DSSP file (Angstrom, degrees, kcal/mol; ACC not computed):
  #  RESIDUE AA STRUCTURE BP1 BP2  ACC     N-H-->O    O-->H-N    N-H-->O    O-->H-N    TCO  KAPPA ALPHA  PHI   PSI    X-CA   Y-CA   Z-CA
    1    1 A M              0   0    0      0, 0.0    61,-2.1     0, 0.0    63,-0.1   0.000 360.0 360.0 360.0 130.9   -0.3  -99.4  -88.4
    2    2 A P        -     0   0    0      0, 0.0     3,-0.4     0, 0.0    59,-0.2  -0.336 360.0-134.2 -71.2 154.8    1.5  -97.4  -85.7
    3    3 A G  S    S+     0   0    0     57,-0.4    44,-2.7    56,-0.3    56,-0.3  -0.109  74.7 105.2-101.3  35.9   -0.3  -96.7  -82.4
    4    4 A T        +     0   0    0     42,-0.2    39,-1.9    56,-0.1     2,-0.5   0.582  66.8  71.1 -92.2  -9.8    0.5  -93.0  -82.1
    5    5 A R  B >   -A   42   0A   0     -3,-0.4     3,-1.2    37,-0.2     4,-0.3  -0.928  67.5-151.5-112.3 127.7   -3.0  -91.7  -83.0
    6    6 A R  G >  S+     0   0    0     35,-3.3     3,-1.6    -2,-0.5    -1,-0.1   0.838  93.2  62.6 -64.6 -35.0   -5.9  -92.2  -80.6
    7    7 A D  G 3  S+     0   0    0     34,-0.5    -1,-0.3     1,-0.3    35,-0.1   0.600  96.6  59.9 -72.0  -8.8   -8.6  -92.3  -83.3
    8    8 A N  G <  S+     0   0    0     -3,-1.2     2,-0.4    -6,-0.1    -1,-0.3   0.558  98.2  71.7 -87.2  -9.8   -7.0  -95.5  -84.8
    9    9 A I    <   +     0   0    0     -3,-1.6    27,-0.1    -4,-0.3    53,-0.0  -0.872  55.6 162.8-115.0 138.6   -7.5  -97.4  -81.5
   10   10 A A    >   -     0   0    0     -2,-0.4     3,-2.0    25,-0.1    23,-0.3  -0.988  47.8 -83.0-147.9 153.0  -10.7  -98.6  -80.1
   11   11 A P  T 3  S+     0   0    0      0, 0.0    23,-0.2     0, 0.0     3,-0.1  -0.325 116.1  33.9 -55.5 137.3  -11.8 -101.2  -77.4
   12   12 A G  T 3  S+     0   0    0     21,-2.5     2,-0.2     1,-0.4    22,-0.1   0.221  87.2 126.2  98.7 -13.5  -11.9 -104.6  -78.9
   13   13 A K    <   -     0   0    0     -3,-2.0    20,-2.6    20,-0.1     2,-0.5  -0.550  61.6-124.7 -78.7 143.8   -8.9 -104.1  -81.3
   14   14 A R  E     +B   32   0B   0     18,-0.2    49,-2.6    -2,-0.2    50,-0.9  -0.775  43.5 165.0 -88.3 128.0   -6.0 -106.5  -81.2
   15   15 A V  E     -BC  31  62B   0     16,-2.9    16,-2.3    -2,-0.5     2,-0.5  -0.892  39.4-124.5-138.5 164.0   -2.7 -104.6  -80.6
   16   16 A N  E     -BC  30  61B   0     45,-2.5    44,-2.9    -2,-0.3    45,-1.7  -0.974  35.2-175.1-107.9 128.3    1.0 -105.1  -79.6
   17   17 A V  E     -BC  29  59B   0     12,-2.9    12,-2.9    -2,-0.5     2,-0.5  -0.861  22.8-136.5-120.9 157.0    2.0 -102.9  -76.6
   18   18 A V  E     -BC  28  58B   0     40,-2.1    40,-2.1    -2,-0.3    10,-0.1  -0.970  24.3-141.3-110.1 126.3    5.3 -102.3  -74.8
   19   19 A Q    >   -     0   0    0      8,-0.5     3,-1.4    -2,-0.5     4,-0.3  -0.439  25.5-106.5 -82.7 160.5    5.0 -102.3  -71.0
   20   20 A K  G >  S+     0   0    0     36,-0.4     3,-1.3     1,-0.3     4,-0.3   0.894 120.6  49.3 -53.6 -46.2    7.0  -99.9  -68.9
   21   21 A Q  G 3  S+     0   0    0      1,-0.3    -1,-0.3     2,-0.1     3,-0.2   0.648 111.1  51.7 -72.4 -12.7    9.5 -102.5  -67.7
   22   22 A D  G <>>S+     0   0    0     -3,-1.4     4,-2.9     1,-0.1     5,-0.7   0.309  76.8 101.4-103.4   7.5   10.1 -103.7  -71.3
   23   23 A Q  T <45S+     0   0    0     -3,-1.3    -1,-0.1    -4,-0.3    -2,-0.1   0.862  81.8  50.2 -63.7 -35.4   10.8 -100.2  -72.8
   24   24 A R  T  45S+     0   0    0     -4,-0.3    -1,-0.2    -3,-0.2    -2,-0.1   0.901 120.3  34.4 -68.7 -40.3   14.6 -100.9  -72.8
   25   25 A T  T  45S-     0   0    0     -4,-0.2    -2,-0.2     2,-0.1    -1,-0.2   0.747  98.4-134.7 -86.8 -25.0   14.3 -104.2  -74.6
   26   26 A G  T  <5 +     0   0    0     -4,-2.9     2,-0.2     1,-0.2    -3,-0.2   0.647  40.1 169.2  79.2  14.8   11.3 -103.3  -76.7
   27   27 A R      < -     0   0    0     -5,-0.7    -8,-0.5    -8,-0.1     2,-0.3  -0.429  23.4-143.3 -64.9 129.7    9.6 -106.6  -75.9
   28   28 A L  E     -B   18   0B   0     -2,-0.2     2,-0.4   -10,-0.1   -10,-0.2  -0.706   9.6-155.3-100.2 148.0    6.0 -106.5  -77.2
   29   29 A T  E     -B   17   0B   0    -12,-2.9   -12,-2.9    -2,-0.3     2,-0.3  -0.985  13.7-142.8-120.4 128.8    2.9 -108.0  -75.6
   30   30 A E  E     +B   16   0B   0     -2,-0.4     2,-0.3   -14,-0.2   -14,-0.2  -0.703  38.6 125.1 -93.5 143.2   -0.1 -108.9  -77.7
   31   31 A G  E     -B   15   0B   0    -16,-2.3   -16,-2.9    -2,-0.3     2,-0.4  -0.980  55.7 -83.7-174.1-177.2   -3.7 -108.4  -76.4
   32   32 A V  E     -B   14   0B   0     -2,-0.3    20,-2.4   -18,-0.2   -18,-0.2  -0.915  46.1-112.4-110.6 131.1   -7.1 -106.9  -76.9
   33   33 A V  E     +D   51   0B   0    -20,-2.6   -21,-2.5    -2,-0.4    18,-0.2  -0.391  36.4 169.6 -65.2 128.0   -7.8 -103.2  -75.9
   34   34 A A  E     +     0   0B   0     16,-3.0     2,-0.3     1,-0.4    17,-0.2   0.771  69.1   4.3-101.0 -44.1  -10.2 -102.9  -73.0
   35   35 A R  E     -D   50   0B   0     15,-2.0    15,-2.6   -25,-0.1     2,-0.5  -0.991  62.4-131.5-142.9 147.9   -9.7  -99.1  -72.2
   36   36 A I  E     -D   49   0B   0     -2,-0.3    13,-0.2    13,-0.2    12,-0.0  -0.903  21.6-178.1 -97.7 124.9   -7.8  -96.2  -73.7
   37   37 A L        +     0   0    0     11,-2.7     2,-0.4    -2,-0.5    12,-0.2   0.698  55.6  85.4 -99.0 -22.5   -5.9  -94.4  -71.0
   38   38 A T        -     0   0    0     10,-1.4     9,-0.1     1,-0.1     5,-0.0  -0.686  53.9-169.1 -83.6 130.6   -4.4  -91.5  -73.0
   39   39 A N        +     0   0    0     -2,-0.4    -1,-0.1     3,-0.0     8,-0.0   0.763  59.2  89.1 -89.0 -27.8   -6.6  -88.5  -73.4
   40   40 A S  S    S-     0   0    0      1,-0.1   -34,-0.1     2,-0.1    -2,-0.0  -0.352  83.4-121.2 -72.8 154.0   -4.6  -86.5  -76.0
   41   41 A P  S    S+     0   0    0      0, 0.0   -35,-3.3     0, 0.0   -34,-0.5   0.781  92.6  17.8 -67.7 -27.0   -5.3  -87.2  -79.7
   42   42 A T  B     -A    5   0A   0    -37,-0.2   -37,-0.2   -36,-0.1   -38,-0.1  -0.959  58.2-171.5-139.4 159.3   -1.7  -88.3  -80.4
   43   43 A H    >   -     0   0    0    -39,-1.9     3,-1.4    -2,-0.3     4,-0.1  -0.934  23.6-139.0-150.2 129.5    1.4  -89.3  -78.4
   44   44 A P  T 3  S+     0   0    0      0, 0.0     3,-0.1     0, 0.0   -40,-0.1   0.761 104.6  43.5 -63.0 -25.5    4.9  -89.8  -79.9
   45   45 A H  T 3  S-     0   0    0      1,-0.3     2,-0.1   -41,-0.1    13,-0.1   0.432 126.8 -82.6 -99.0   0.3    5.6  -93.0  -77.9
   46   46 A G    <   -     0   0    0     -3,-1.4    -1,-0.3   -42,-0.2     2,-0.3  -0.132  50.1 -70.8 112.5 150.3    2.2  -94.6  -78.5
   47   47 A I        -     0   0    0    -44,-2.7    12,-2.5    12,-0.3     2,-0.4  -0.574  50.5-122.9 -75.8 132.5   -1.3  -94.3  -76.9
   48   48 A K  E     + E   0  58B   0     -2,-0.3   -11,-2.7    10,-0.2   -10,-1.4  -0.644  40.2 171.1 -81.7 130.2   -1.5  -95.9  -73.4
   49   49 A V  E     -DE  36  57B   0      8,-2.9     8,-2.1    -2,-0.4     2,-0.5  -0.900  33.0-130.7-134.5 161.8   -4.1  -98.6  -73.1
   50   50 A K  E     -DE  35  56B   0    -15,-2.6   -16,-3.0    -2,-0.3   -15,-2.0  -0.974  28.6-142.7-111.6 128.4   -5.2 -101.2  -70.7
   51   51 A L  E >   -D   33   0B   0      4,-3.3     3,-2.1    -2,-0.5   -18,-0.2  -0.387  28.0-102.1 -86.2 167.4   -5.7 -104.7  -72.2
   52   52 A E  T 3  S+     0   0    0    -20,-2.4   -19,-0.1     1,-0.3    -1,-0.1   0.776 122.7  55.5 -60.9 -27.3   -8.4 -107.2  -71.3
   53   53 A D  T 3  S-     0   0    0    -21,-0.2    -1,-0.3     2,-0.1   -22,-0.0   0.420 124.4-101.9 -86.5   2.8   -6.0 -109.2  -69.2
   54   54 A G  S <  S+     0   0    0     -3,-2.1     2,-0.1     1,-0.3    -2,-0.1   0.325  74.1 143.2  96.9  -7.0   -5.1 -106.0  -67.1
   55   55 A T        -     0   0    0     -5,-0.1    -4,-3.3     1,-0.0     2,-0.4  -0.445  35.7-154.7 -67.5 137.0   -1.8 -105.3  -68.8
   56   56 A V  E     + E   0  50B   0     -6,-0.2   -36,-0.4    -2,-0.1     2,-0.3  -0.958  32.6 126.8-114.6 132.8   -1.0 -101.5  -69.3
   57   57 A G  E     - E   0  49B   0     -8,-2.1    -8,-2.9    -2,-0.4     2,-0.4  -0.976  56.9 -84.1-167.8 176.8    1.3 -100.4  -72.0
   58   58 A R  E     -CE  18  48B   0    -40,-2.1   -40,-2.1    -2,-0.3     2,-0.3  -0.823  47.0-113.2 -99.1 133.7    1.8  -98.1  -75.0
   59   59 A V  E     +C   17   0B   0    -12,-2.5   -56,-0.3    -2,-0.4   -42,-0.3  -0.467  38.8 167.4 -69.8 126.1    0.5  -99.3  -78.4
   60   60 A K  E     +     0   0B   0    -44,-2.9   -57,-0.4     1,-0.4     2,-0.3   0.689  68.9  15.9-105.4 -32.3    3.3 -100.0  -80.9
   61   61 A E  E     -C   16   0B   0    -45,-1.7   -45,-2.5   -59,-0.2     2,-0.6  -0.999  59.9-144.6-144.2 143.4    1.3 -101.8  -83.5
   62   62 A I  E     -C   15   0B   0    -61,-2.1   -47,-0.2    -2,-0.3   -53,-0.0  -0.950  15.6-170.9-104.8 123.2   -2.4 -102.2  -84.4
   63   63 A L              0   0    0    -49,-2.6   -48,-0.2    -2,-0.6    -1,-0.1   0.708 360.0 360.0 -92.2 -21.4   -2.9 -105.8  -85.7
   64   64 A D              0   0    0    -50,-0.9    -1,-0.2   -63,-0.1   -49,-0.1   0.483 360.0 360.0 -71.3 360.0   -6.6 -105.6  -86.9
C-alpha cells in the first residue's frame, strides 16, 4: 500500500521510508511509526513520519 494518504498511516504501523539523504538512490529504511509529521491529508511524495528509532522520512510502503 502506498504511503501518500495520511489516513492509511498510524503510530505502531510497520512501514518503509526513504530518508532525505537517500532520495536519489531510493534506499528504503524499515521501521515502526512513532509520529506523523505531515499535517495535510495527502502528499505526492509520501507522508513524512518519525520512526521509533528517531529516523525521519517519507513513507513509500505500508507493510502491515
